[in-house]
C-alpha positions in Angstrom: 151.1 -132.4 96.0 149.3 -135.3 94.4 146.7 -134.2 92.0 143.5 -136.3 92.7 140.0 -136.1 91.1 137.5 -137.7 93.5 134.0 -139.1 92.6 132.4 -136.1 94.3 134.6 -133.5 92.1 132.3 -134.3 89.0 129.8 -131.6 87.9 127.4 -131.8 84.9 126.0 -128.6 83.2 123.3 -128.7 80.5 121.8 -126.0 78.1 119.8 -126.0 74.9 121.8 -125.1 71.8 120.4 -122.0 69.8 122.0 -123.7 66.7 123.2 -127.0 66.2 126.7 -127.8 67.3 127.6 -124.1 68.4 127.7 -124.9 72.1 127.2 -121.9 74.6 128.1 -120.4 78.1 127.1 -122.1 81.1 125.5 -120.2 83.9 124.9 -121.4 87.5 121.3 -122.5 86.9 122.5 -124.8 84.1 123.9 -127.1 86.6 122.2 -130.6 86.8 121.5 -132.8 89.9 122.2 -136.3 88.5 122.2 -139.8 90.3 124.9 -140.8 88.0 126.7 -139.7 84.9 128.9 -142.1 82.9 131.2 -140.3 80.4 132.8 -142.3 77.3 135.2 -139.5 76.2 136.4 -141.1 73.2 134.2 -143.3 71.0 134.2 -143.9 67.2 135.9 -146.1 64.6 139.5 -146.9 64.6 140.9 -149.2 61.7 144.0 -151.0 61.7 146.2 -150.5 58.5 147.4 -153.6 57.2 151.1 -153.5 56.6 153.5 -156.2 54.9 156.6 -155.7 57.2 158.2 -159.2 57.4 157.5 -159.8 61.0 154.7 -160.2 63.4 153.1 -157.9 65.5 150.1 -155.2 65.8 149.9 -152.5 62.9 149.3 -149.0 63.3 146.0 -147.6 63.3 143.8 -144.6 61.9 140.9 -143.0 63.8 138.3 -142.2 61.3 135.4 -141.3 63.6 135.4 -139.6 66.9 132.7 -138.6 69.1 131.7 -138.7 73.0 129.1 -140.9 74.6 127.5 -140.2 77.8 124.7 -141.8 80.0 122.8 -139.4 82.4 120.5 -140.7 85.2 118.2 -138.3 86.9 115.4 -138.6 89.3 112.0 -138.2 87.8 110.6 -135.1 89.8 108.1 -132.3 89.3 109.0 -128.6 89.4 106.4 -127.8 92.2 104.6 -125.6 89.9 101.9 -127.2 87.3 102.8 -125.3 84.4 106.6 -125.0 84.8 109.0 -127.5 83.3 110.8 -130.1 85.6 114.6 -129.5 86.4 115.3 -132.5 84.0 113.3 -131.0 80.9 116.6 -130.8 78.9 116.9 -134.6 78.9 113.3 -134.7 77.3 114.1 -132.1 74.6 117.4 -133.8 73.6 115.6 -137.0 72.9 113.1 -136.0 70.4 110.4 -134.5 72.5 108.9 -131.0 72.8 107.0 -129.2 75.4 103.6 -127.9 75.4 102.8 -125.6 78.2 99.2 -125.0 79.2 99.1 -122.1 81.7 97.9 -123.0 85.3 97.2 -126.6 84.1 100.3 -128.7 82.7 103.4 -129.3 80.7 102.7 -132.0 77.9 105.6 -133.8 76.3 105.2 -135.4 72.6 107.5 -136.8 70.1 108.8 -134.9 67.3 110.6 -135.9 64.1 111.9 -132.8 62.6 114.1 -129.8 63.8 115.1 -131.8 66.9 116.6 -129.8 69.8 120.2 -130.4 70.6 122.0 -130.0 73.8 125.4 -128.6 75.0 126.7 -130.4 78.1 129.7 -129.6 80.3 131.3 -132.5 82.1 133.7 -131.3 84.7 136.1 -133.5 86.8 137.5 -131.1 89.0 139.0 -128.6 86.6 139.1 -131.1 83.7 136.3 -129.8 81.2 134.9 -132.0 78.7 132.6 -130.2 76.2 129.9 -132.1 74.5 128.7 -130.1 71.5 125.7 -131.2 69.5 124.5 -133.7 72.1 121.2 -135.7 71.3 120.2 -139.1 72.5 117.4 -141.6 73.6 115.5 -141.8 76.6 114.0 -144.4 79.0 111.8 -144.0 81.9 112.0 -146.3 84.9 108.6 -146.4 86.8 108.9 -149.4 89.1 107.8 -149.4 92.6 111.2 -150.2 94.1 111.7 -146.5 94.9 111.9 -143.4 92.9 111.1 -143.0 89.2 114.2 -142.5 87.0 114.9 -140.6 83.6 117.8 -142.3 81.8 119.4 -140.4 78.7 121.9 -142.2 76.6 123.4 -139.7 74.1 126.6 -138.9 71.7 128.0 -135.5 71.0 130.7 -134.0 68.9 134.2 -134.5 70.1 136.2 -131.4 71.3 139.6 -131.7 73.5 139.1 -131.5 77.2 140.8 -128.5 78.7 141.7 -127.2 82.0 138.8 -124.9 82.9 137.2 -124.2 86.4 133.2 -124.8 86.4 130.8 -122.1 87.3 129.5 -122.1 90.9 126.3 -124.3 90.7 122.7 -123.5 91.6 120.6 -126.4 92.2 117.7 -124.4 93.5 115.3 -125.7 90.7 115.5 -129.3 91.8 112.7 -130.7 93.9 112.6 -134.0 95.8 111.1 -136.9 93.9 107.9 -138.7 95.0 108.3 -142.4 95.9 106.3 -144.9 93.5 104.4 -147.1 95.8 100.9 -148.3 96.4 99.9 -145.1 97.9 101.4 -142.6 95.4 100.4 -144.6 92.2 96.9 -143.5 91.4 96.3 -145.2 88.0 98.0 -148.0 86.6 96.1 -149.5 83.7 97.3 -152.1 81.1 94.9 -153.2 78.3 92.1 -151.7 80.3 92.9 -153.8 83.5 94.0 -152.3 86.9 97.2 -154.2 87.5 99.4 -154.5 90.5 102.7 -153.3 88.8 106.0 -153.8 90.3 108.0 -152.7 87.4 107.4 -150.5 84.2 110.1 -149.3 81.8 109.3 -147.2 78.9 112.0 -147.1 76.0 111.8 -144.0 73.7 111.4 -144.1 70.0 114.6 -142.6 69.0 118.3 -143.2 69.4 121.2 -141.0 68.5 123.4 -141.9 65.5 126.9 -140.3 64.5 126.8 -138.8 61.0 130.2 -138.1 59.5 130.1 -137.4 55.6 131.7 -134.8 53.5 130.7 -131.3 54.8 128.7 -132.6 57.5 129.2 -133.8 60.9 126.3 -134.2 63.2 124.7 -136.4 65.7 121.1 -137.2 64.2 118.1 -139.0 65.6 117.0 -142.3 64.4 114.4 -144.9 65.4 116.2 -147.5 63.0 112.7 -149.1 62.5 112.3 -150.2 66.0 110.2 -147.5 67.6 109.3 -147.3 71.2 108.8 -149.9 73.6 107.7 -151.1 77.0 108.0 -153.5 79.8 105.8 -154.4 82.6 105.7 -156.6 85.5 102.6 -157.2 87.5 100.7 -159.5 89.9 98.9 -162.3 87.7 95.3 -162.0 88.0 92.1 -164.2 87.3 92.6 -165.5 83.7 88.6 -165.6 83.6 88.7 -161.8 83.9 91.2 -160.8 81.3 93.4 -163.4 79.4 96.8 -161.7 78.5 98.0 -164.9 77.0 95.3 -164.8 74.4 95.9 -161.1 73.9 99.4 -161.9 73.1 98.6 -164.8 70.9 96.0 -162.9 68.8 98.1 -159.7 68.3 95.5 -157.5 70.3 96.4 -154.0 71.1 95.6 -152.2 74.3 96.9 -149.0 76.3 99.1 -148.0 79.0 97.9 -145.4 81.5 100.1 -144.5 84.4 99.7 -141.7 87.0 101.9 -140.8 89.9 100.5 -138.3 92.4 97.1 -137.5 93.5 95.2 -134.7 91.8 95.1 -131.2 93.6 96.9 -132.7 96.5 100.1 -133.3 94.7 99.9 -130.3 92.2 103.1 -129.5 90.7 104.5 -133.1 91.4 102.0 -135.1 89.4 103.5 -137.4 86.4 101.3 -139.0 83.8 102.2 -141.3 81.1 99.9 -142.5 78.2 100.5 -145.0 75.4 97.3 -145.6 73.5 98.3 -148.5 71.5 100.7 -151.1 72.5 101.2 -155.0 71.6 102.4 -157.9 73.9 105.2 -159.6 72.1 106.5 -161.6 74.9 104.9 -162.9 78.1 106.5 -164.8 80.8 105.5 -165.9 84.2 107.8 -165.0 87.2 107.7 -165.2 90.8 108.3 -162.2 93.3 108.2 -162.7 97.1 106.4 -166.1 96.4 103.7 -164.7 94.4 103.0 -165.3 90.5 103.8 -162.3 88.5 103.4 -161.8 84.6 106.1 -159.8 82.6 105.0 -158.6 79.4 107.0 -156.6 76.7 106.4 -155.2 73.3 106.3 -152.3 71.0 104.4 -149.1 71.4 102.7 -148.8 68.0 101.7 -145.4 66.7 98.4 -145.0 64.5 99.5 -141.6 63.3 102.5 -139.5 63.2 104.2 -138.8 66.6 101.3 -140.2 68.6 103.4 -143.3 70.1 102.9 -141.8 73.5 102.6 -138.5 75.7 103.6 -137.7 79.1 102.8 -134.9 81.4 104.0 -133.0 84.5 101.5 -131.1 86.4 
């Protein structure tokens, strides 16, 4: 019989490592419901070795670095309980964030710059198992009004050879349906103190993963490379006499982004908030959507103190 791995045969499992790079054992509840998983099973640096051979043609190569890349896209959804982490919590932890739980109130996420968590991922394509130890990565949040919110994790991990291993039976019971992002569900959208008719909002997290391969140390580390967090927002162009975003950009003004999905009390357990207190507008352009003038602004999220770039909350 022909051996076929179908698209629907893919399963993803995630857990937090107790110690960096040591992996773990997957249980049923470690299974993830993802919109998409893109595995890059063999990345790194392969160098061609110059050879004087007296004839033309490619030379042999030597692989000096080997690691694994992965992109995970999951729906932004609450847990259904105000003080319980969402099912995609590990994507936050694996991208330089920690969680502070306030009983009966909320789960707040903020950036960290030391002792960052690492993840152990299991990518199963039928019974072909790719283990990803020491997984860390960068995060982006897509919060546009074209459907549901999304959490996008781009990470790299240490390489281990794939093996023939059957996955555990998954348990997806922790996953909740996401809220649509639209005019009735977005209860706050402020940009530079102005209520704006947002059609697209994307937040890029501060850190990205880098592969470190030196004597006595192989590790995936977190680095911002000096770029830091950023944003892009598209919104209906308003009365320039009320607020002039062009002048704000020209004069290097700073302002805040405040976003809330869900209504207090009514949507308890499914509310999401994002706050960036200090952003700049680096680029601004006029675009048309459905025949209406919009502005598209982007720029950095500028911290004023250690790790205060932004926070977000599930409650």
